[in-house]
C-alpha positions in Angstrom: 0.9 -20.4 18.2 -0.9 -20.9 21.6 -2.1 -17.2 21.7 -3.6 -17.4 18.3 -5.3 -20.7 19.2 -6.8 -19.0 22.4 -8.0 -16.2 20.2 -9.7 -18.6 17.8 -11.6 -20.5 20.6 -12.6 -17.2 22.3 -14.0 -16.1 18.9 -15.7 -19.5 18.5 -17.5 -19.0 21.9 -18.5 -15.5 20.9 -19.9 -16.5 17.6 -22.1 -19.2 19.1 -23.3 -17.3 22.2 -26.2 -15.1 22.8 -24.5 -13.6 25.8 -20.8 -13.6 26.5 -19.8 -13.2 30.2 -16.5 -11.8 31.2 -15.8 -12.4 34.9 -13.1 -10.4 36.7 -12.3 -9.7 40.3 -10.6 -6.8 42.2 -13.5 -4.4 42.4 -12.3 -2.2 39.4 -11.3 -2.5 35.8 -7.6 -2.1 35.0 -5.4 -1.8 32.1 -3.1 -4.5 33.3 -6.0 -7.0 33.4 -7.3 -6.0 30.0 -3.7 -6.1 28.6 -3.4 -9.7 29.8 -6.7 -10.6 28.0 -5.6 -8.8 24.8 -4.4 -11.9 23.0 -7.8 -13.6 23.4 -9.7 -10.5 22.4 -8.4 -10.3 18.9 -11.6 -11.3 17.2 -10.7 -9.6 13.9 -7.8 -12.0 13.5 -9.8 -15.1 14.0 -13.1 -14.2 12.3 -13.5 -13.4 8.6 -15.8 -10.3 8.6 -17.1 -10.8 5.1 -18.2 -14.3 6.0 -19.7 -13.4 9.5 -23.5 -13.6 9.1 -24.2 -14.6 12.8 -25.9 -12.3 15.2 -23.4 -10.8 17.7 -23.7 -11.7 21.4 -24.3 -9.3 24.2 -21.1 -8.6 26.2 -21.9 -8.7 30.0 -18.9 -7.9 32.1 -19.2 -9.2 35.7 -17.1 -7.2 38.1 -16.6 -8.9 41.5 -15.6 -7.7 44.9 -16.8 -4.2 44.5 -16.6 -2.4 47.8 -17.6 1.2 46.9 -19.6 3.2 44.5 -18.1 3.0 41.0 -16.7 6.2 39.5 -15.7 7.3 36.0 -12.5 9.0 35.0 -13.7 12.4 36.4 -14.5 10.9 39.8 -18.3 11.0 39.3 -20.5 8.3 40.6 -21.9 6.1 37.7 -23.9 3.0 37.2 -22.0 -0.2 36.3 -22.9 0.1 32.7 -21.7 3.7 32.4 -18.5 2.6 34.3 -17.7 0.0 31.7 -18.4 2.4 28.8 -16.4 5.1 30.3 -13.5 2.8 30.8 -13.6 1.2 27.4 -13.6 4.6 25.7 -10.9 6.1 27.9 -7.6 7.1 26.2 -4.7 5.1 27.3 -0.9 5.6 27.5 2.1 3.8 28.9 3.4 0.3 28.6 0.1 -1.4 29.7 -1.9 1.0 27.5 -0.8 -0.4 24.1 -2.0 -3.9 24.8 -5.2 -2.5 26.6 -5.9 -0.2 23.7 -5.9 -3.1 21.2 -8.2 -5.1 23.4 -10.5 -2.1 23.8 -10.7 -1.6 20.1 -11.5 -5.2 19.5 -14.2 -5.4 22.2 -15.9 -2.2 21.0 -15.8 -3.3 17.3 -17.1 -6.9 17.9 -19.7 -6.3 20.7 -22.3 -3.7 19.8 -24.3 -4.3 22.9 -22.5 -4.1 26.2 -23.2 -4.1 29.9 -21.7 -4.5 33.4 -22.9 -5.9 36.7 -21.0 -5.1 39.9 -21.0 -7.8 42.6 -19.8 -7.2 46.2 -17.7 -9.8 47.9 -19.4 -13.1 48.5 -18.7 -12.8 52.2 -21.1 -9.7 52.3 -24.1 -12.0 51.9 -26.7 -9.3 52.7 -25.6 -7.4 49.6 -24.2 -10.3 47.5 -27.4 -12.4 47.2 -29.6 -9.7 45.7 -26.9 -8.6 43.4 -26.4 -12.2 42.2 -30.1 -12.6 41.7 -30.2 -9.3 39.7 -27.3 -10.7 37.5 -29.1 -14.0 36.9 -32.2 -12.2 35.8 -30.2 -10.0 33.5 -28.4 -12.8 31.8 -31.6 -14.7 31.2 -33.4 -11.6 29.8 -30.4 -10.8 27.5 -30.3 -14.4 26.2 -34.0 -14.5 25.5 -33.9 -11.1 23.8 -30.9 -12.1 21.6 -31.5 -15.6 20.2 -28.6 -16.8 18.0 -29.3 -16.3 14.3 -27.4 -16.9 11.1 -28.4 -14.9 8.0 -31.3 -13.7 9.9 -32.6 -17.2 10.7 -32.9 -18.5 14.3 -30.9 -21.6 15.0 -32.5 -24.7 16.2 -30.7 -27.0 18.7 -29.7 -29.3 15.8 -28.5 -26.5 13.6 -26.5 -25.0 16.5 -24.7 -28.3 17.2 -23.9 -28.8 13.5 -22.6 -25.3 13.2 -20.4 -25.8 16.3 -18.9 -28.9 14.8 -18.0 -27.1 11.6 -16.4 -24.1 13.4 -14.7 -26.2 16.0 -13.1 -28.2 13.1 -11.9 -25.0 11.5 -10.5 -23.7 14.8 -8.7 -27.0 15.5 -7.1 -26.8 12.1 -6.0 -23.2 12.7 -8.2 -21.9 9.9 -9.9 -18.5 10.1 -13.5 -18.8 11.2 -16.1 -18.1 8.5 -19.8 -18.4 9.5 -21.1 -18.2 6.0 -19.0 -21.1 4.7 -19.7 -23.2 7.8 -23.4 -22.4 7.6 -23.6 -23.4 3.9 -21.9 -26.7 4.8 -24.4 -27.3 7.5 -27.4 -26.6 5.2 -26.0 -28.8 2.4 -25.3 -31.7 4.9 -28.8 -31.3 6.6 -30.6 -31.1 3.3 -28.8 -34.2 2.0 -29.6 -36.2 5.0 -33.3 -35.1 4.9 -33.5 -36.0 1.2 -32.0 -39.5 2.0 -34.5 -40.0 4.8 -37.5 -39.0 2.8 -36.4 -41.1 -0.2 -36.0 -44.1 2.1 -39.5 -43.6 3.6 -41.1 -43.3 0.1 -39.3 -46.4 -1.2 -40.5 -48.2 1.9 -44.1 -47.2 1.3 -43.8 -48.5 -2.4 -42.4 -51.8 -1.2 -45.2 -52.2 1.3 -47.7 -51.3 -1.4 -46.2 -53.8 -3.9 -46.3 -56.5 -1.1 -50.0 -56.0 -0.6 -49.6 -54.4 2.8 -51.8 -51.4 3.8 -50.2 -47.9 3.6 -51.1 -44.8 5.7 -54.7 -44.1 5.1 -55.5 -47.8 4.8 -55.2 -48.2 1.1 -53.8 -51.5 -0.3 -53.6 -53.4 -3.5 -55.5 -54.3 -5.6 -56.9 -50.9 -6.3 -58.1 -48.9 -9.4 -55.7 -46.5 -11.3 -57.6 -43.7 -9.9 -57.2 -44.9 -6.3 -53.5 -45.5 -6.9 -52.9 -42.0 -8.3 -54.7 -40.6 -5.2 -52.4 -42.5 -2.9 -49.3 -41.3 -4.8 -50.6 -37.7 -4.9 -51.2 -37.8 -1.1 -47.7 -39.1 -0.5 -46.2 -36.4 -2.7 -47.9 -33.7 -0.7 -46.7 -35.3 2.5 -43.1 -35.4 1.3 -43.3 -31.8 0.2 -44.7 -30.8 3.7 -41.9 -32.7 5.5 -39.2 -31.1 3.2 -40.5 -27.6 3.9 
């Protein structure tokens, strides 16, 4: 259904992100707001834990329109980070509490590193601008400190795009997201494409050599067997270096 689909795409975003931003207004966190987010916070239903080899993103909650000092459940003034942690771990009851409790459990389980930034209303420019600058710096620092990896290997831009295609296809088909399976497909496809490219390059070199054209290094037929073997050994080394 639509809620399950929303949860899958939320999980897809989280799996491919270094930092996931949650942007809410109202100046305070509420069970009603979290309960409404509950259906898209069910990461456990959309991601196969046994196949999840991707690094987890940092959760950074942006709380807008804050007008006073944040306080925990005991009325003590706290930092934005401590406010979020206190709220996520707070016991809940009542009609809104059930949905909020499930969302809390999912957020705490999926995101091992969490933080919060409080922003005043945009109309309060004197306070808003430095707070926004602080948020920007924190997002950049968190992203640089948490590059996306799969099986402990940092992803290149090309690998990230290929992985996105695999996971997006799984989400579109309603399948559970499995990083390991998607990554193995990416590796297999990438290795196959590289092998084809290297094979074509080697075949082109042999065709040029047979046609009497010079090859890299200036060698050309006719040449002695020893010179030909040296050319072939150099090409094998070059192919090995490109493969690795």
